[in-house]
SEDO-201549 format. One record per residue: residue in three letters; x negated, y, z of N, C-alpha, C in turn. Coordinates in steps of 0.05 Angstrom, whole numbers, plus 5000, padded with zeros to 4 digits. Atoms other than C-alpha are relative to their C-alpha. Layout:
alaXYZXYZXYZ
...
***
This chain:
unk502650115007216372132883498250244992
unk501449755002210972662889497349984987
unk502549945014204072882871498249774995
unk502050215007198972452836497350115008
unk502749924991191972472866498249764998
unk501850225004186272032844501549754991
unk498450225011191171592806501849875021
unk498150104980195271492870502350205003
unk497649834996202171752885501149955028
unk498750044974206371832947502949954997
unk497250054999213071552962500950055029
unk498949964973217271783021502949905001
unk497350114998223671463046500449855026
unk499250154976227071013096500149704994
unk499950295003226070263105502849905004
unk497350114998232669923091500049705006
unk500050294996230569193092497149905003
unk502650134996224668783119500249734985
unk499950245017223468243066498149795011
unk502150194991217067923093498050155018
unk502149884983211968043148498249785010
unk502050174989205567683164499050135026
unk500649874975204667823238497149995007
unk502850024994197367623238498450214986
unk501649805014194668083184501650254993
unk498449765004200468583180501150034972
unk499049975027201968453106503149995000
unk497149964998209168683096501250064973
unk498449935024214368723041502650125010
unk497549864992220069233051501450114976
unk498449845020225669543011500250285011
unk500249724992224570293015502050164984
unk498249815014230270772999498650275000
unk501649765003226371362972501850255003
unk498549754997228372082985501050104973
unk499049925027229172152909502349824991
unk497750155007234471612909499649704995
unk500250295006232070942879498749855023
unk501250184980230270352924497749854987
unk502450115011223270092914498949795019
unk501450214985219669462937497250105006
unk502649904992213569682977498649775015
unk501650214987207969192997497550135011
unk502449894988202069333042499849935029
unk500450054972199569323113501750195016
unk498149844984205469563154500949845024
unk499350174977205269173220502350125016
unk497749924983211669203261501950204986
unk498149835014215469563206502849915006
unk497350064993222869603221502050164983
unk498049845013229169823184500750255016
unk499449754987230870543199497550185002
unk502449844999223570763200499750174975
unk500849845024221371323153497049974996
unk502850015006214771253118499350184976
unk501249865023210371653071497749824991
unk502050205010206571133030498450114977
unk501949925022200471282987498949764986
unk500950235015198770802932500650024971
unk499450005029200570592862501949774994
unk498250215009205670172824498349784986
unk501350235013203369472804502249814991
unk498150205010206768902767499149725009
unk500650274990206868232803501249804980
unk499150195020207467622757502649865008
unk497650144991212867312801502250195008
unk498049834988216367902834500550264985
unk499649765017215768442781498750255012
unk501249744992214469182795500250045030
unk500149944971212269362866498350245004
unk501749784993209169952900498049905021
unk502150104982202569752932498950245017
unk500849784983201370202992497249965011
unk502750014989194070343010500050135028
unk499749874975195970813067503050055005
unk497249954994202570933103500250165026
unk499449844976204571483151502949935008
unk497550114991210271223194501350205020
unk498649814984215571653227502549865012
unk497750124988220571393277502650154993
unk497549875009227871533259501050215020
unk498949804982231272153287503050054995
unk497149975005238272113257501449755012
unk498550204985243671703292500149744985
unk499750255015244871193236497449864998
unk502650135003237471073226499049895026
unk500750104973236371003301501449745006
unk498550254996241870483304498849774983
unk501250205017238770113245497449905012
unk502550074988232070123280500449835025
unk499550154976234669883347501349734995
unk498650255005239269353319498349794986
unk501850195014233469043280498349855020
unk501650124978230668813348497250105000
unk502749885000224769283341499050015029
unk500749994972224869333417500949755014
unk499350254986224768703459502350065020
unk497749974982231368623495502350164989
unk497949845013235369053447500849884974
unk498950105025239768743394502350174990
unk497849835011245768993354502050105021
unk498049924980250568993414499050225018
unk501149804982245969373460499450264984
unk500549765016243969843403502550174997
unk497549855003251270023393500750165026
unk499549864975252070193467498250255004
unk501949774996245770633468500650234981
unk499549795020247171003404502650145004
unk497349884994254471113422499850215023
unk500349834977252171433487498250244995
unk502149795001246171853466499550104972
unk500349905027246471923390497150054992
unk502749955010240172253361497950025022
unk501949994978237072303431499449725011
unk500250274989237171543441497149925006
unk502850084996229671423431498750165022
unk501249834979227872013476500949915027
unk499050104974232371743531498749745007
unk501350264995229471043524497250045011
unk502849964993222371313530499750155026
unk500649814978223071863582502150005023
unk497949984979229571753622501549745002
unk498650264998231071013634502250005021
unk497849984980235271213695502650084987
unk497649925014240171553648500949774982
unk499350235016239870943603501649805016
unk498650194982242270533663502950075006
unk497249924996248770923665501849894979
unk498450125022251070583601501249745010
unk498650254992256170043614498649764987
unk501350255010252869353607497050015001
unk502949984997245769603619499350055029
unk500849974971243169483689497550175001
unk502549844996237669903719497649834993
unk502350175006232969313714499649974969
unk500350035029234469213640499250274987
unk500849745011233869963627497050055003
unk502949974996226869973657498549814982
unk501450195018224969353617500050114971
unk499849895027227469673552498150244997
unk501749775001223770323568497049924999
unk502850094999217269963585499249874973
unk500550135026217769543521499650214978
unk500249795021218770173479497450155004
unk502549854995212870533512497649844991
unk502250175009208369943500499849994970
unk500050015029210569913428498950264989
unk501049745010209170663420497050015002
unk502950014997202170573448498749824980
unk501050195019201069973405500150114971
unk499849885027203470343343497850204995
unk502249815003198470893356497349864995
unk502450165003192970373363499949874972
unk499950115026195270023300499550214978
unk500449785020195470683262497150084999
unk502849934999188470853285498349794986
unk501650215013185670173264500549994970
unk499350015029189470173198498750234985
unk501249775013186670863183497149954994
unk502850075005179670563188499749734988
unk500250265014181369913154499949765018
unk500150234981181869473217502449824998
unk497850205001186168843222502050055023
unk498149964978192668903262499749815023
unk500350194978191168273302497950095020
unk502049894981185068633331501350205018
unk498649804983189669193355501749855021
unk498350154981194268673387498349905023
unk501750124979188568333425498850235017
unk501249774985185369003444502150115020
unk497949894982191969253472500749815023
unk499450204979193368603509497850005022
unk502250014981186468643542499750265016
unk500649754987186069383558502450195004
unk497649844995193169653556499850284989
unk499949725009193870413552497250114997
unk502749905003186270483556498849914973
unk501150125024185370113490499150204979
unk500649805021185670713443497550165007
unk502449854991180671113484497549844998
unk502350185002175970523487499149974971
unk500650045029176370413412498650254989
unk501149755011174871143397497250065012
unk502649954987169071173447497949804991
unk502050205008165770513427501449784985
unk498650215016168670113369498749735002
unk501450264997163469563382501149845023
unk498850154978167369373444501949784991
unk498150205010172068973400498749734994
unk501450255005166668443391499949835025
unk500050164975167568213464501949774999
unk498450245000170867563483503050055000
unk497249954997177567883499501350064973
unk498949925026178468143427499149814978
unk501050205018173967693387499650094971
unk500549905027172668143326497149944993
unk502750045009166568033284498450265001
unk501649765000160768513285500550164974
unk499549865025162168673212502550185002
unk497649844997169168913230499550255018
unk500649784982166669333288498250204986
unk501949825013161069613246501450174979
unk498649855021165669813189501750225013
unk498549804985170070173240498250235009
unk501849794990164170533270499050184977
unk501049845022161570753202502250194990
unk497749835007168571013184500450225020
unk499549804979168871383250497650195003
unk502149805001162371743236497449935015
unk502550084987156971343273497849994980
unk502350015018150071403242498949724997
unk501050275004146770793212497849915019
unk502250074981140770833259500650115028
unk499349904974144571083319499349805021
unk500750194979142270773385502349825007
unk497750174993149370533398500349774980
unk499750215020149470153332497849795003
unk502350194998142569833341500449835025
unk499650154975144069633413502349804997
unk497750185004150869353392499349774982
unk500950225018147568953336498349795015
unk501750194984142368653383501749845019
unk498350144981147668483434501849804985
unk498450185016151968183380498449754993
unk501750235007146167733358499749815024
unk500250164976145367493430502649855005
unk497450124996152867363436500549784980
unk499550185022153267023369498449745004
unk501750244996147466553386500849855026
unk498950144976150466413455502449834992
unk497750155010156766193419499049754986
unk501150245013152265713380498349835018
unk501250184980149465423444497450105012
unk502649914990143165843458500350175025
unk499949844975141966113528498450264996
unk501649765006136666593502499149994971
unk501249995027133366813437497250115003
unk502749895000125866913428500150294989
unk499949725007124567663423499450054971
unk500749955028121267623355502349924981
unk497850085016127167243326502450195003
unk497849814995132167723358499550264984
unk500749755015128568333328500449964970
unk499750055029128268013259502949974992
unk497250045007135567803260501550265001
unk498649744998137868493282499350184977
unk500949845024133668833228501549924975
unk498750105024136668383176503050065000
unk497149954998143768493202500850284992
unk499249725004143869253199498050164984
unk501949865018137769433157498550235013
unk501649804987133769813209497249895004
unk502750094996126369773227499749875028
unk500550144975123469343283499650185024
unk500549824978121369943324502750095012
unk497449914990128670173329501349785018
unk498950224985130669483354498649975027
unk501550024975125069463405500850225020
unk499249784982127170143432502849945011
unk497350074990134469903436499849795021
unk500350214980132169283474499150125027
unk500949874976128569723524502350135015
unk497649874988134970113536501849785012
unk498350214990138969463543498949875025
unk501250124976133969183593500250195024
unk499849804978133869833633502850025011
unk497249984991141469833636500949755014
unk499250254988141569113660501749824983
unk498350165017145568853601498549764990
unk501650235009139868403578497649975019
unk502450064985133868073611497949904981
unk502350095017127067983578497949885018
unk501850144981122567473611498449794985
unk501650225012117266943597501049745011
unk499250264992119866233599499149794980
unk501050215018116665603570498250124979
unk501949875018111366053539501450154977
unk498449855020116866433502500650285012
unk499149734993118267183504503049994995
unk497250075003125667063517501850245007
unk498049804995131567543513502749875006
unk497550124991137767353552502150225003
unk497849844989144567663561499949965030
unk500450014971144467833635501649775014
unk498550214987150167353655498849724995
unk501250265006146566773621497449965015
unk502550024984139966923655500749945029
unk499250044972143366963722501049715005
unk498850274998147166313710497849794999
unk502150205004141065933686498149985024
unk501850004977136466143743501449905025
unk498550104977141866003794500349704999
unk499750295003143265303767497449865006
unk502650134996135865143766499350005030
unk500749994972134865383838501749825017
unk498250164984140965033865499649704996
unk500550285006139664373830497449915012
unk502550084988132464363853500349975031
unk499650024971134664503924501649745007
unk498450244995139963943921498449754995
unk501550255007135163443889498049935022
unk501850054979130563523948501349925026
unk498550074976136063393999500849715000
unk499350284997137362694025501849975025
unk498250014977143562704070500249735012
unk499950284990143661944075502549945016
unk497750084983148361574122499049805020
unk500750194980148061174185501549734996
unk498550245004152960664158498549804982
unk501250215017151060004124501250024972
unk498949955027151860194051500549744986
unk499650265014150859484025502549865010
unk497550124989156359254072502450144989
unk497749855011160959804048500549924970
unk499750085028159559603975501449734998
unk498750265000161558893990503050025007
unk497249954993167959144022501550104975
unk498749885024169559553959500349794979
unk499750225020168158953914502449835007
unk497750164992173158553954502750144995
unk497649855003178359103953500850044971
unk499449945029177759233878499749754983
unk500250255014176658503859498050014977
unk502149985020170258643821497349915012
unk502850044991162958443825498350194984
unk501549795013158359023809497349894990
unk502750065011152258943764498050155018
unk502049894982145659123797499750304996
unk500249715004145359813764502350155012
unk497749874987152359963789499650015030
unk500650004971150359763860497950215006
unk502149804996144160193853501250284999
unk498649745002148660783832501350075026
unk498649954975152660703896498150065022
unk502049934980146460703939499050284996
unk501049735005143961333905502250205008
unk497849824993150861663914500150035031
unk499949984970150461503989497650155011
unk502549894989143261743998499250274990
unk500949765013142662343952502250215000
unk498049795002146063023950500950044971
unk499349975029145963023873498949774985
unk500950225018145562473821501350034973
unk498950025027146762343747500749714994
unk499150265009150761753722500750024970
unk499649985029150361643647500149734987
unk499850255015151661103595502050034978
unk498349995023155160963530502749875006
unk497350114996162260693520499849715009
unk499850274992164060053555497949915020
unk502250084982158160063603500750025030
unk499150014973162260133666499850265016
unk500149754985161860873683502550045017
unk497649964986169160903702500249825025
unk500050184977168660293747498250105021
unk502049904980162560593780501150255014
unk498949764988165961263791502249935020
unk497950094982171960913822498849895026
unk501450114977167160553868498750225017
unk501249774985163561203887502150145016
unk497849874986170261513905500749845025
unk499350174977171860923950497850015021
unk502249994981164860943981500150275015
unk499949744987165561693996502350005021
unk497750024982172361544028499149865026
unk500950164977169061024074497950155016
unk502049844985163561524091501350255013
unk498649774988168862024112499750264985
unk500449765016167562504055502550074984
unk497849905017173062924022498950054972
unk501149985027171962853947502050134981
unk498449875021174463283890499049904973
unk500750105027174663013818500750224980
unk499649785019173963493760498849934973
unk501050045028172663523685500450264985
unk499849745013171864093635502550054984
unk497549965015178363973596502349875014
unk497650114988185463823614500449704994
unk499650285007185663163576497949835015
unk502150164985179062933608500749975029
unk499250024972181663103677502449815003
unk497750184998188262733663499149714998
unk501050275004184462123638498549915026
unk501450064975179962153700501949925022
unk498050054979186062173745501349734995
unk498750265006189361583709498249765006
unk501950224997183061153712499149965029
unk500950024972181361303785502349985020
unk497749994982188361363814499950235020
unk500349774982186262023846500550254984
unk499549755014188162733829497450124990
unk502349875012183263073782501050264987
unk499249745011183363803758497850094981
unk502049875017179864193704498250185018
unk501849834984173864593729501350275003
unk498749734999177665233712502150015021
unk497850004980183665033754498949955028
unk501350054974179264763810498950255012
unk501349764991175665423814502050245000
unk497949805001182265813804499150244983
unk500849795019180166203742502250204996
unk498149795005183566853728498950224982
unk500949795017183167473685498350215016
unk501549794987177968013701501550265000
unk498749744999179868723718499450164975
unk500749835023176369003656500849874974
unk499050115024179568543606498249814984
unk501850185014173568123585498949795018
unk501250214985170667463607502149875018
unk498250134981173667103668498850035028
unk500950004972173267093743501149755013
unk499150234985173866513792500450095029
unk499549924972177166603860498349845019
unk501850174984173066023887497150074995
unk502849935003165866213900498749985027
unk501550024975160766303955501650125024
unk498549874979165566763994502549835008
unk497750174995171366263988499549734986
unk500850255013168265583973502249785000
unk498250235001171764933956500049865027
unk499850144975174164544016499649704995
unk500650285006170563884002497249945008
unk502750094993164463464018498649894975
unk501350125024163263183948501750084975
unk498749955026164863353875499049804980
unk500850175022164862863818500950134974
unk499549855025164363213750499649814976
unk500150185023166062783689499650164974
unk500549875026164462933616498150235002
unk501849784994158563343639498650114976
unk501449905024155563393569501550244989
unk498449785010161263893554499650255016
unk500149774982159464363611497750184993
unk502149815007155664993592498850125026
unk501449914977150965363638501650205017
unk498349824985156065893657502049855018
unk498150154984161165383680498749845022
unk501550154979155964973717499250195023
unk500749814979153665593754502450075017
unk497549934985160865763773500749775019
unk499450234983161965053800498149995024
unk502050014979155465063840500450235020
unk499449774981157165753869502349935019
unk497650054984163765473894499649765019
unk500550244984160764843926498750085027
unk501349954974159164874001497149914999
unk502850055001151664844016499349705002
unk500650284997151764104037501749814983
unk498250165017156763873985498449834981
unk501450185019154663273943501250044972
unk499249965028155063283867499149754984
unk500650225018155562693819500750094972
unk499749915028154562883746500349754982
unk499450235016157762373699500450074971
unk499649945029157362353623498449824983
unk501450155020154762053560497950194987
unk502249825009147962363543499850014970
unk500150005029148962183470502350154987
unk497849845011155262593462499050264989
unk500649735009155463263428499550185024
unk500449824978152763823472502450195003
unk497849814995157264363501500350204978
unk499549795020160464873455498650265010
unk501249764989158065423502497049985003
unk502949994999150965623517498749815020
unk501550184983145765163546500149714992
unk500150295005144164423546499849875027
unk500350054971145564303619499649705006
unk500250294993146663543622497349884991
unk502550125010140763353578497650135014
unk502249864987136263883610499549885028
unk500350124974137663593679498849724999
unk501050275003136462883656497050004992
unk502750005010130063043618498050135018
unk501949884981127163453674498949805021
unk500850204980126662823717500150115029
unk499849884974128463263776502249865017
unk497750124986135062913793500049704995
unk499950305002135762163807502249944979
unk498250065022138961893743500249704996
unk499450295005142261213732501249984973
unk498950045027143261013660501049714998
unk498850265003148160433653499749904971
unk500650105027146459983593501649754993
unk498750255005150259333601502950054991
unk497449965010156659303560502049815012
unk497950174987162859053598502650014986
unk497249955009168859333561501049784981
unk498650195016173558823532498349754993
unk501550245002168758253543498249994976
unk501849975023163958503489501349964973
unk498750055025169358383437500850254985
unk499149765013170859103421498150094978
unk501749905021168259303353499650305002
unk500349714995169460033373497550045016
unk502349974982164459963429497449914987
unk502450105013159559533390499050184978
unk500849825022159559993330499050275010
unk500949754988158860613374497049975008
unk502850044992152460313403498149974976
unk501650025024149960123334499550284987
unk500349735012151260833308498050165015
unk501949834986147461173364497249904999
unk502750115004141560703353499050064972
unk500849955027141560903280500549774981
unk499450235016144060233255502850044987
unk497549975015149660193203501849765006
unk498250234995155659773225501249894974
unk498650125023159159293178502850124998
unk497549865002164959703152502249844987
unk498050145016168459193108501249765013
unk499050244987169658633158502550075016
unk497549934987176858833172501649745005
unk498450234992180658293210502450095017
unk497649924986187558303240499750045030
unk500449984971184958213311497950205007
unk502049804995179958783304501250255011
unk499149734992180359463336498650224984
unk501549815017175959793282500549934971
unk499450045029178159863209498850224983
unk501049815020175160193148501749984975
unk498449995024179560403090498550194980
unk501549845019175460633030501850164982
unk498549815017178261242995497950194988
unk502149845014174061612943500750294997
unk499249725006178162232929501550125024
unk498849864977180462752980503149965001
unk497050024999187862732959500949725007
unk499450284994187861982963499649945030
unk500650044972184661993032502150135018
unk498049864985189562513058502749855000
unk497550155002195462113032500049755018
unk500350244983192861483067500350075030
unk499849914972192061863133502950055007
unk497249934995199162113127501749755003
unk498550254998201961413114499449855026
unk500850144975198061123173501550125023
unk498849874977200861633221503149995000
unk497049985001208061663196501349734997
unk498650255006209360943176498549755009
unk501350264996204060403179499449935029
unk500650064972201660463251502549985017
unk497650034984208560603281501649744993
unk498350235008212060053240498649735004
unk501450265001206659513237498649945027
unk501650054976202959613303501450115025
unk498549894977208159953347498650235014
unk501349774989203760563358501450254991
unk498649765008207961203358498150224991
unk501749785009205361823323498850175023
unk501049844978204662163391497549885013
unk502350134990199261653409497749994980
unk502050005021195361763345498750284997
unk501349745004190162313337498349984975
unk501649985024187362493269497650185005
unk502449844996180162743270498650054973
unk501749945023175863083217497650165009
unk502349844992168863373221500450304996
unk499949725009171164023189502850125000
unk497549865002176664543188500850054971
unk499449895027176064743115500149774980
unk499950195022177464393049502449825002
unk497650175002182563873029500149805023
unk500150194978180163393083499550135027
unk500449864975179463923136502650025016
unk497750014982184164013195502250204992
unk497949815008187764623166501949874980
unk498350135020190364243106501449755012
unk498950244988191363603146502450075018
unk497849924983195763963196502550084985
unk497749925016200164253142501449754989
unk498950245012201063573110501349825021
unk499050174979202063203175502550125013
unk497649884990207163703200502449924983
unk497850075018211463563139500849715004
unk499550284997210862813151501149925027
unk499350094973211462773226502150175014
unk498049824988215863373244501250184979
unk498949845022219663593182502250195009
unk497849824993224764153182502649855006
unk497450124993231463983214501850225010
unk498149804993237764363227499950075030
unk500049954971237064283303497350095011
unk502649924991229764483305499550294991
unk500549725006228365233309497150034991
unk502749945011222365533273499350295004
unk501049735000217966143276497750024981
unk502149965020213966373217498050205011
unk502149824990207266683237497849994979
unk502050005022202766883179500849784980
unk499550225019202066283134500949745015
unk499450234984203765803191502950015009
unk497450024988210665563211499949825024
unk499950154975211365353283502949895003
unk497450134998217064863295500349855026
unk499650164976220164553356499249714996
unk501050275003216863883367497249984989
unk502850005011210164093336498049955022
unk502350034983203663873369498250244995
unk501649765004199564503381497750015021
unk502349974983192964713413499550295006
unk500849734992190965333452497050034991
unk502749975010184565613419498450225013
unk501549804984182666163468500749975029
unk499349994972182166203543501950235005
unk498149794994188166593567500949965029
unk499550034972188666703642502650125010
unk497549864993195267083640502549844994
unk497750155008199866563609501349875025
unk498650114976205166363661501049724994
unk499050275003206865633670501549915026
unk498550124978211565223714500049704996
unk500050295002211564483730502949905000
unk497350115000218064123709500249775020
unk499550234982221163613755500049744985
unk499850255016222363113699499950074970
unk500249965029220663063625500549734986
unk499550245017223462553575499950104971
unk500249935028222462543500502149864984
unk498050115018227862443448498649864977
unk501150155022226862003387498750184979
unk501149815020225362623344497650155011
unk502449874990219662833389500450245018
unk499449774984223163393425500249925030
unk499850074971222263403501502650115012
unk497749914984228163443548498950065028
unk501449914976225863833609502050085021
unk498449944977228963863677498350155020
unk501549844980226464413724501249975027
unk499150024973226964343799500950275010
unk499049744989229864883844497750195005
unk502449834995222965153864497549874988
unk502350135013217964913812497450145008
unk502649884996210565003824499350174976
unk500649815022208165603784497050085001
unk502849915001201365853762499550154974
unk500749865025197666213706497549874989
unk502550095013192366023656500449764982
unk500250225019191965593593497350044986
unk502849985008185065433566499549884972
unk500950095026181565323500499849704998
unk500050295003182864613477502449865012
unk497650134989189264483516502049944978
unk498250095021194164093473502749945012
unk497350044990201664083481502049984977
unk497950025020208364043444501950235004
unk498149774998212964623427502749895009
unk497550094988218964513472502450164990
unk497849835008223265103451499050264987
unk500549745013223365723406502450175003
unk497849824994227566313426499650254983
unk500549775017227866803368501350265010
unk498749764990232567273404498350155020
unk501749884980227867393462497049994992
unk502850015011221567273419498249855019
unk501650174982219066713464499849724989
unk500550285008216066033451498949865025
unk501050144977215065513505498749744992
unk501650235007209964953503499749825025
unk500450204978209664323546497149894998
unk502850114998202364183565500049795022
unk499950224981202763503599502150065022
unk498249954979205863713665500650305005
unk499549714996206264473654501550114976
unk498449875021211264883614499150294999
unk501249735002207965523589501650174980
unk498449825016211366133560498250194984
unk501549835018208666523500501950214988
unk498649805016210967183471499049974971
unk500850035028210767223395497450154993
unk502549865005204867713399497649835008
unk502250174991200767133428499649764982
unk500150245017201666633371497449974985
unk502650035013194866783342498149825017
unk501750174983192166373401500749704997
unk499150285004195565733376499349904972
unk500250135027194165253319501149715003
unk498950274999197164573301497849815008
unk501950194990193863963331500849714992
unk499650275011196563373291497349894992
unk502850075006189363373266498350215014
unk501849814988183463683302497149934993
unk502850065006176063743292498849825022
unk501350194981171463233326499050165024
unk501049834978168363803367502350065020
unk497849944983175263983394501049765016
unk499050254987176663253413498249925023
unk501950074978170763223462501549995027
unk498850024973172862993531502749875000
unk497450135002179162663506499749714991
unk499950285009180961933494502849954990
unk497450045013186661713449500449704996
unk499450295004190161043442499149924972
unk500950065028188961073366498950254988
unk501349785014184361513325499849934970
unk500350035028184661603250497950214992
unk502349825006177961903227499750034970
unk500449955028177462223159497150074995
unk502949965005170162163135499550004970
unk500449995029169262413065498150224992
unk501949795007165963093059500150225022
unk500249794981163863693099497250125000
unk502749884999157964163113498049825014
unk502150194989151363793129499850015030
unk500449984971150864063200502249865016
unk497850144987157563733216500149714994
unk499950285008156263073181497549865012
unk502450104986151362803233500749765017
unk499650244984150362183276501550065026
unk498849944974152362523341503050074996
unk497249945005158862783309501649744995
unk498750265005160562083283500349845026
unk499950154975158861763350502250115019
unk497949884983163262263387502849934990
unk497450085011169062113340500749715007
unk499550284996168461363347500749955030
unk499650054972168161403423502550135011
unk497449884991174761793426502249795000
unk497950205003178661153409500049805022
unk499950194978181060703465500849724990
unk499150265009184860153428499649954970
unk500150035029184360283353498650234987
unk501349805016179860653305500249934971
unk499950045029181160723231498550224986
unk501649805016175961063187501050004972
unk499049975027178761323122498050174984
unk501849835015173861553069497949834986
unk502250125015167161373039498049875018
unk502150144985162260853066497450154997
unk502449845004156761283036499950235019
unk499949774981159061873078499349905028
unk500550114973159061443141497049945004
unk502850084998152061173127498250255000
unk501649755000149461873111500250155027
unk499749884973152262133177498249865020
unk501750154982148561583214497150074995
unk502849935007142161763177499350295006
unk500549724994142962503193499850045030
unk500349984971140062533263498450255007
unk501349754994137363233259501550145022
unk498849874977138663553326499250305000
unk500649715000139264313323498950085027
unk501349934975134564593375501650225013
unk498749794984137764993430497950145017
unk501849854983133965543465501350015028
unk499150014973134865383538497649985018
unk502250004982130265513596500449835025
unk499350154975133665053647498049785006
unk501950224995129064453637497450105011
unk502649894991122864883645500250115028
unk499749894973125665223707500249775021
unk499850224982127364553738497349865006
unk502650134996120264303729497850195010
unk501949814989116864943753499449935029
unk500850054972113064853818499850255016
***
């Protein structure tokens, strides 16, 4: 135990035991055998610490109320082991993927203190060891090299106070180029692939010596404001608001921001243009997407391909085949679909959109058109397929989305050079589609391809930038059919009736609970009481009294935070619906425990995740899937934000977790677990595009912007057979009364109406 400096001391020694490690933030507890003899408990940020490592930790001793005296490390210099025993300890701790105690014994017995050098630099020699094939030797070497590069990146970030999870994402996106990129431009970590906040990047830049008014910093701040607002739904930002926001963010003057904007415009990163009498600043991809969508939609709206066949006669044939009689608006929709290249079909719940879509598909079949069905989410596509009896795919899968070469954003294989092979596309849940995705779909459609846009105009807008569906409708450029007559369940559904009341601004009767109803309200005043009721409904009352299994129940909340938010609800529901069991493996990740049988959601687009389609899946009584793979299963890559599945298996030895997403089995390494969260409960925004047999909605408290009419309406319309609202009637009525619609800056409507 050495010199004291600024009230800090240094400890040097060898890690003998890993007590705890939070893989998300790097917080670690180890037993350190110091060079002076005594073993000390050291706590601090030591990501990927392993027994056998030597460290020099700088910090101070503190006394924890629960654990007693500990050494709190502020900084730690880490040194890989170089003595035989320490190397064995390091390797046998599974520090390197594919190496456990048995393999560690073989390697150390053969190479002694040179073991790590052989692993890194001479895998061919490693392959001479009995029991280690050449393939395995190369895999071990590659894993060690990656770990070495990642450790350098982790050390660099830790030196400047950065979070370990940022290093993991940065390395996954950019590989061996990550460290150079970070040192050259720390603001690169705010991109989609890494997802760091501007504050994190700025702190790194300041620590690395960037000046407060440096052009790089000002440009990065302006770009960040544009990206941040795009995430909040804006396609552009008025220049005056962008300048003011950037000045406030980093404390520079307006002239510096204007100069930075000039540079960004000259470089092509941003576009500054006049739209709807606004001096608008766009990120270049958003400007290109918006102008393309406007041009293509205008072109399609003017086209009238028509048909030589008797459309009314075909409609009568379809009515006979499907044993239905269409309402006049539905018949009109079919005529429009036959005569126009593009149309909009909209309406609330129960108004016959699905029946009409089914009829349009049949009509296109009779017209000899090849039709593709698509939706923005996996669950929406699955529901579309079930209701129409035809295969439907997500837009991402339809366009064959994949990772870009530079590690950020996404690319689609299908486009103008390799268009979709179809004559018509029907896009459901169109309110969820942002301007970038719409542009990608239009790029991939052949010039004469028809497009039917289907959705509920009263739903929440897309999470991404733009207001595509409403802009198209309000522009009056595209023929729009709004279905208004309620058909579903013979007008008896209180879910449907109340949804229509809510969107009109009328308050439904909450207390008229009857046994034959599909809409119930359970008043609960206190958060703990409401959460307990939700838990009982999912675990006992609905399964036992109504025969609805927990897998068919979705809990929704407007918010993530607080006692009634999804984070707490997921923790409580996991204990009730999938408690620990001897036969269920677990993986602790940060404060979250993932367990076999858990319902989970992917929260980031990941185009590299490998999946395979099982031949058969059955579920056991405890919720675990039994999966049978065929000899040559269909394989692919890509899991997208919002996809929900169940954890099928956890393999702690190989550090792998597999998730069943409907008909796909996807494999995750443990370094990818930050992309998952539990989905026993989810936010209403995340539930968009999905429909559930039963919904339990917790409506008690939350931030004002989330407690709105459109949020409540979206939640109610997610339920197919049963909706139970748990909470306060005052909260429900206040949500109905809160009809403030946050304005989105979008130029699409103006571009569509330009002459």
